[in-house]
N, C-alpha and C positions, 0 to 999 in steps of 0.2 A: 714631605717625604725625604728620606735619606738620599743625599746626593752621591750616587755611585755611577761609575762608568757603565754604559749600556750600549747595546746595538739592537736595531730593529730590522727584521727580515721577513719576507713573505713565506707562508707555508700554504701552497696552493693559490687559487685565485680568489679566495674569500676569507683568508685568515692571515694573521701576522703574529710574530712572537717578539716580545721585548725581553732581551736576555741581559742579566746583570752579572753573569759569571757561570761557572760550572762546578762549584763546590758546595758542600753542605755547611753553610755558615749562617748563624742566626741573624747577623746584621744584614746579609744579602736577602734572606727570606723576609725580614721585616720590611725591606724596600718593596719586595714583591707584594706583600699583603697590604701595604699602605696604598700602592697604586690600584690593587684589586678593589679595595673598599672605596677609593675615590672615584673610579670609573663607574662603579655600581651606584654610588650616591648621586653623581652628576648626570647619569643617564645620557652619555654621549650618543648622538643620533646614529642609527643604523647598526649599532652593536647588538648581536644576537646572543652571544655567550662570552663569558670571561673565565679562563681556566688558569688558576695559579699552580705553580710547581715549586720545586726546591729553589731555583735561582732564576726562574723565568715566568712570564705570564703570556698566555696566548689569547688573542681576541678574534672571535668569529664575527664577521660582519656581512651585511646584505649588499653584495656587489651590484645587483641590478638596481636597487633603490638609490645607491650612491651615484651610479652612472646617469640615472634619470634626472637627478637634481644637480649633478655636476658633470656635464657631458665633456668638458674640455680637460679633464684630469683623470688619471688612472685611479681606480678605486683604492688601490694600495697606498698611493701617494696621498690621497685625501685623508684616509684614515690615519696614516702615519703623522700627518700634520696635526690632527686632532689629539693624538696621543702625546706628541711632543708639547703641545700647548698645555695639556693637563699636567705634565711633568714639570714644566717651567713655572706654572702657577702654584704648584703644590708646596706644602711646607711640612715639617716634621710634626706628626701627630702621635699622641700616646695611644698605642694599640690596646684595645680592651681584650683581655685574654680570659677565656673561660677556663677554670681549673676543674678537671673531672677525675674522679677516682674510679678506676676499673677493677672490680674484684677478679682475681685469677686464682685458679686452683693449679698448683704446681705438682700435683700428684703424678707419679711416673706413668700412670695409666693414661693420663691426658697430655703428658709432655714426653713423648717417646724419644726425644733427643737430649733429654736432661743429662743422662749419663755421659753421652758423647761430649756435651758442652763442659761438664765437670772434668772429664778426663783431659780435654784439650787445654783447659785453664789450670789444671792441677789443683782443683778446688773440690770441696765437698759440694753435694747438691744444695745443702743449706746455705753455703756461702754464695753459690750462683744465684739462688733466690734472693738472698739479701742484697746482692749487687744490683739485680734487675729491679727490685722494688725501691731501692734507695734513690733512684733518679727521678727527676721531673722532666718528662719528655715533651718536646714541642711537636705538634702535628704540622709537618711541613707541606704535605700535599695529600690529596685523595686520588687513588688511581688503581690500575690493574683490574680490580673488581669494583662494583658499586659500593662505596663506603669504606674501601680498604685504606686505613690510615698509615702513611709512611712517617715514622717518628724517629727522632734522634735526640741525644746521642748516647748509645750504649756504652757502658764502662769498657775500657780497652781490654780488660782482662777476659771478658766473655764475648769479644767480637769474633765470631766465626763466619767464614764465607758460606754462601749458599751450598746446598748439597749438590754433589756432582751428578747424582741421579735423582731428579725430582720425584716426589710421590704422585701417583695418579689421582689420589683423592685425599684432601686435607679437610677435616671436619670444620664446620662453621664455628667461630669463636676461638679457634686455635691461635695462640700467641707465639710468634716466632722471632728469630734473630737472623739478620743477614748483614754481616759486616757491622758498620756503626749504627745500622737501623734496627728498629723493632717495629712490629706491626701485628695486626689482628685480621685474620681471615673472616670476612663478614658472611661468606657463603661457602658451602662445600665446593671445593675445586681442586684441580692439580696445583702443586706448589713445591718449591724447593727450599723454603726457609727452614732453619733449625727450630723445631717445635719444642717449647719448654713448658707449656701450660695451656690452659683454656679458660675463657671467661664464659659465664652462663648468660651474660647480657646479649641482647640482640644488637649487633653493630649496624645492621641495615634492615629496615622494616618498611616495605613498600606501602603498607597500609597507613603510614603516618604522613602528615603534611610535610614534615622534614624527615625523610627516610633515613638519612645518615646520622648516626649518633654523634660522630665526631666531625669537626670542620677544620680546615686549615687555620692555623693560628691558635688552636686550643692547646692547653697544657694538660698532660695526662700523668697521673701517678698510679702505679699498679699496687694493689693491696692483696697480699696472700690470704687465701681462705682455705678451709678444710674441704675434703672431698664431700663430706656430709652437707656443708653449707652450699657447695656447688650444686648438688642435686636439689636442694631445697629451693634455691633461687631459680634454677633451671625449670623446675616444676611450676613456679609462679609465672614464668615467662610464657608458658604454653597458652 
């Protein structure tokens, strides 16, 4: 694993966070993902869940079970020791990245903020689409909603802040921009990201064994499709 400075602190009485920083950096997130995969592979005792984020990873553990087996030490201290051991024994591994192409229709009927983004950047809509589809985005984390992928980094020319007045309902599949991030709403929900298009794919499907289409560490490229193609794929997804 990459050797970066880190800190470990409790979050409640049955969880802790290992923090490598507070910025969106690929090097930092690689360290997060390497530790995430290592903890899952080695199945450290009493861990219930492992949650990776941009620059940190949270571990949920069974406090009662730890105390029963180790009555003379705090559950947090015991788990912290196990985490530190894993980090000291680890080494840099090549991360296997899935590359996934997501079709997106950038029609103005599905991207209600396209004009606003184009005006902000003093670009044409076609140029905004070209910039958004030119990048290969890393999925840094899943959050906010089940399956919502936080991806970066958006071209500086089209980095807009979140809307000052969020929408009360954003359609499922909507693709948005918020600063340096881009993301996809997996479900209809309120939201304040700048909406520039929509994918016909199901980003979250509870009927599947793996309900989230995207996972942390994946690399995503957006492919522009026509409105007709959008409706055709959407019909197939029903």
